[in-house]
C-alpha positions as CSV (number, residue, x, y, z in Angstrom):
1,M,45.1,4.1,5.6
2,P,45.1,7.5,7.3
3,T,46.2,10.4,5.2
4,Y,48.8,13.0,6.4
5,V,49.9,16.4,5.1
6,T,53.5,17.1,6.0
7,L,54.8,20.7,5.7
8,L,58.6,21.0,5.2
9,N,60.9,23.9,5.8
10,W,64.6,23.8,4.9
11,T,67.1,24.2,7.7
12,G,70.3,26.1,7.1
13,K,72.0,22.9,6.1
14,G,69.1,22.1,3.7
15,I,69.2,25.4,1.9
16,Q,73.0,25.3,1.6
17,N,72.6,22.0,-0.2
18,V,69.4,23.0,-2.1
19,K,70.8,21.7,-5.4
20,D,70.5,18.2,-3.9
21,T,66.8,18.6,-3.1
22,T,65.5,16.3,-5.9
23,K,68.1,13.7,-4.9
24,R,67.0,14.0,-1.3
25,F,63.4,13.6,-2.4
26,Q,64.2,10.3,-4.1
27,E,66.0,9.1,-0.9
28,G,63.1,10.3,1.2
29,T,60.6,8.4,-1.1
30,A,62.6,5.2,-0.5
31,L,62.6,5.8,3.2
32,F,58.8,6.4,3.3
33,E,58.3,3.2,1.3
34,Q,60.5,1.2,3.6
35,M,58.5,2.3,6.5
36,G,55.2,1.4,4.8
37,I,54.1,4.9,3.8
38,K,52.8,5.7,0.4
39,I,53.5,9.2,-1.0
40,L,50.4,10.4,-2.8
41,S,51.8,13.8,-3.8
42,F,55.0,15.9,-3.3
43,H,55.4,19.5,-4.3
44,W,58.1,22.1,-3.8
45,T,56.3,25.4,-2.9
46,S,56.9,29.1,-2.6
47,G,55.7,31.0,0.4
48,R,55.7,29.9,4.1
49,Y,56.7,26.3,3.4
50,D,59.4,25.0,1.1
51,A,57.6,21.7,0.2
52,I,54.6,19.6,1.1
53,V,54.0,15.9,1.1
54,I,50.7,14.2,1.1
55,S,51.0,10.6,2.2
56,E,49.2,7.6,3.6
57,A,50.6,5.8,6.6
58,P,49.4,2.7,8.5
59,D,49.1,4.8,11.8
60,D,50.1,7.9,13.6
61,E,53.2,6.2,15.1
62,T,54.6,5.4,11.7
63,A,53.9,8.9,10.4
64,S,55.7,10.4,13.4
65,A,58.6,8.0,13.1
66,V,59.3,9.0,9.4
67,A,58.9,12.7,10.3
68,L,61.5,12.3,13.1
69,T,63.8,10.4,10.8
70,L,63.6,13.1,8.2
71,G,64.2,15.8,10.8
72,S,67.2,14.0,12.3
73,Q,69.0,14.1,9.0
74,G,69.2,17.9,9.4
75,N,67.9,19.2,6.1
76,V,64.3,19.9,6.9
77,R,61.9,20.7,9.8
78,T,58.5,19.0,9.5
79,E,55.0,19.7,10.7
80,T,52.6,16.8,10.1
81,L,48.8,17.2,10.0
82,R,46.3,14.3,10.0
83,A,43.9,14.8,7.1
84,F,40.4,13.3,7.1
85,S,38.3,12.2,4.2
86,S,34.7,13.0,3.8
87,E,33.7,9.5,5.2
88,E,36.0,9.9,8.2
89,M,34.6,13.3,8.9
90,D,31.1,12.0,8.7
91,R,32.0,9.3,11.3
92,I,33.6,12.0,13.6
93,L,30.5,14.2,13.3
94,S,28.2,11.3,14.0
95,K,29.8,11.0,17.5
96,M,28.8,14.5,18.4
97,P,25.9,14.8,20.8
């Protein structure tokens, strides 16, 4: 399955309810699993982003749907990046002229 890195930033609502962040993580994990996404790693971070999620999803559409669902709840804004393994990168490079 493709791998994705999702960068999260709290909204005003999310930071006001920051004490619920671990509870929201558990709820988010259940949502990801319901949508067929496996969370490989989740970390709260300091710096530019408040948290990151590394996950595997069946396809780009599913990864986008879960990001939109999380965003629609109003606690976070997301930015999702498609990540490529070494084998995937080798296939991409082999297509170059």
